[in-house]
Every structure is written in C-alpha cells, then in structure tokens.
C-alpha positions as CSV (number, residue, x, y, z in Angstrom):
1,M,-0.2,-0.2,-0.3
2,S,1.4,3.5,-0.8
3,A,1.8,6.3,1.8
4,K,-1.1,8.3,0.0
5,K,-3.8,5.5,0.8
6,R,-2.6,5.0,4.2
7,Q,-2.9,8.5,4.8
8,H,-6.5,8.7,3.3
9,R,-7.3,5.9,5.3
10,C,-6.4,7.3,8.6
11,S,-8.1,10.4,8.0
12,S,-11.4,8.7,7.1
13,V,-11.2,7.0,10.5
14,E,-10.3,10.1,12.1
15,S,-13.2,12.0,10.9
16,G,-15.6,9.0,11.5
17,V,-14.3,9.2,15.1
18,T,-14.9,13.0,15.2
19,T,-18.4,12.3,13.6
20,N,-19.1,9.9,16.7
21,K,-18.0,12.6,19.2
22,S,-20.3,15.2,17.7
23,K,-23.2,12.8,17.8
24,E,-22.6,11.8,21.2
25,S,-22.2,15.5,22.4
26,K,-25.7,16.4,20.6
27,V,-27.3,13.7,22.1
28,K,-25.9,14.7,25.6
29,E,-27.1,18.4,24.5
30,R,-30.6,17.1,24.0
31,K,-30.9,15.0,27.1
32,V,-29.8,18.2,29.3
33,K,-32.8,20.4,27.1
34,N,-35.3,17.9,27.9
35,D,-34.5,17.7,31.3
36,T,-34.8,21.4,32.1
37,G,-37.6,21.5,29.6
38,R,-40.0,19.0,31.8
39,F,-42.7,20.5,34.0
40,R,-42.1,20.4,37.7
41,P,-44.7,21.8,40.0
42,P,-44.0,24.9,41.8
43,T,-42.9,24.6,45.7
44,H,-45.5,26.8,48.0
45,Q,-42.4,29.7,48.4
46,D,-42.3,30.0,44.3
47,V,-46.0,30.6,44.0
48,V,-46.2,33.2,47.0
49,E,-43.3,35.1,45.4
50,Q,-45.1,35.2,42.1
51,I,-48.2,36.3,43.5
52,K,-46.0,39.0,45.3
53,L,-44.1,40.1,42.2
54,K,-47.1,40.2,39.9
55,S,-49.4,41.9,42.7
56,Y,-52.4,39.2,42.4
57,Q,-55.3,40.1,44.8
58,N,-57.5,37.3,44.0
59,I,-55.9,34.1,44.7
60,T,-53.6,32.4,47.4
61,A,-50.6,30.2,47.1
62,E,-52.7,27.5,48.8
63,R,-55.8,27.8,46.7
64,F,-53.6,27.7,43.6
65,I,-51.6,24.7,44.8
66,N,-54.4,22.7,46.2
67,F,-56.6,23.3,43.1
68,Y,-54.0,22.1,40.6
69,G,-52.4,19.5,42.6
70,S,-55.7,17.8,43.3
71,K,-56.1,17.6,39.4
72,G,-52.4,16.1,38.9
73,W,-51.3,19.4,37.8
74,F,-53.3,18.9,34.3
75,I,-55.2,21.8,32.5
76,G,-58.1,19.6,31.1
77,K,-56.6,16.6,29.5
78,N,-53.2,18.4,29.2
79,K,-50.1,18.3,31.5
80,M,-49.6,22.0,32.6
81,A,-46.6,23.5,31.0
82,N,-46.3,26.8,32.6
83,W,-47.7,27.3,36.1
84,K,-47.1,31.2,36.0
85,L,-49.4,31.5,33.0
86,A,-52.2,29.3,35.1
87,L,-51.6,31.5,38.1
88,A,-52.3,34.5,36.2
89,R,-55.5,33.0,34.8
90,A,-56.4,31.8,38.6
91,D,-55.9,35.3,39.6
92,K,-59.0,36.0,37.6
93,W,-61.2,33.3,38.9
94,D,-63.5,35.1,41.1
95,Q,-63.9,38.3,39.2
96,P,-67.3,38.7,37.7
97,A,-67.7,39.2,33.7
98,K,-67.9,42.6,32.7
99,P,-71.6,43.9,32.0
100,E,-70.9,44.8,28.2
101,K,-69.9,41.2,27.8
102,I,-73.0,39.7,29.5
103,S,-75.3,41.6,27.5
104,S,-73.9,41.3,24.2
105,Q,-74.0,37.8,24.6
106,L,-77.8,38.0,25.4
107,G,-78.6,40.4,23.0
108,I,-79.6,43.0,25.3
109,G,-78.5,46.7,25.1
110,Y,-77.0,47.6,28.1
111,E,-77.5,51.5,28.9
C-alpha cells in the first residue's frame, strides 16, 4: 500500500471518530434540554413570590397549589406546561364578567 492510501484511510477513520463524538455531544445536549424543559410543580414559596411580584389580589398560594395539585397538575386533558401563566389565569377566577360582555351575549342593550 502506498503512503497516500494509508494517509487517506487514517483521515477517514479519524473523521469517523470525530463524527461519532459530535453525535454523542448532540445527544447529551438534547438530554440536558429535555431535563430542563420538563414541568415541575412549583413550591409554595415559588407561588408566594410570583403572587407578590405580579401583585395578584384574588388568589392565594394555598388555593392554587391545592386546586391544581388535586388535578395532578393537568389543565383539562393536558399536562400543565407553565404554572406562572396558570397562576395569572387563576387570579381572575372570582372576578365577575364585565356587564358589556354579558349583555352582548344575551342580545340586550346595556344602558
């Protein structure tokens, strides 16, 4: 075998090893991304801090955690993806609907 063929063979093996390493690193990166992207229920302290940060008035941390905890952190048939958005919606649970919206749904003119 000539020296050129040996060199070519070595470089292809080396590049194959490099390719395998890059594939392994990509797989590891995906695993890390999946671990961080997975939903974890918030702690009581997390919910309290978010309520204070956003100045929510109509929801307590206990009520939020008890409500969604009893449902297994599901919203309908879907696993909750973002508890902060669910908390924002929960703050509006007890607020009555606006009169304009009700009257338009009933077809009554509100004056």
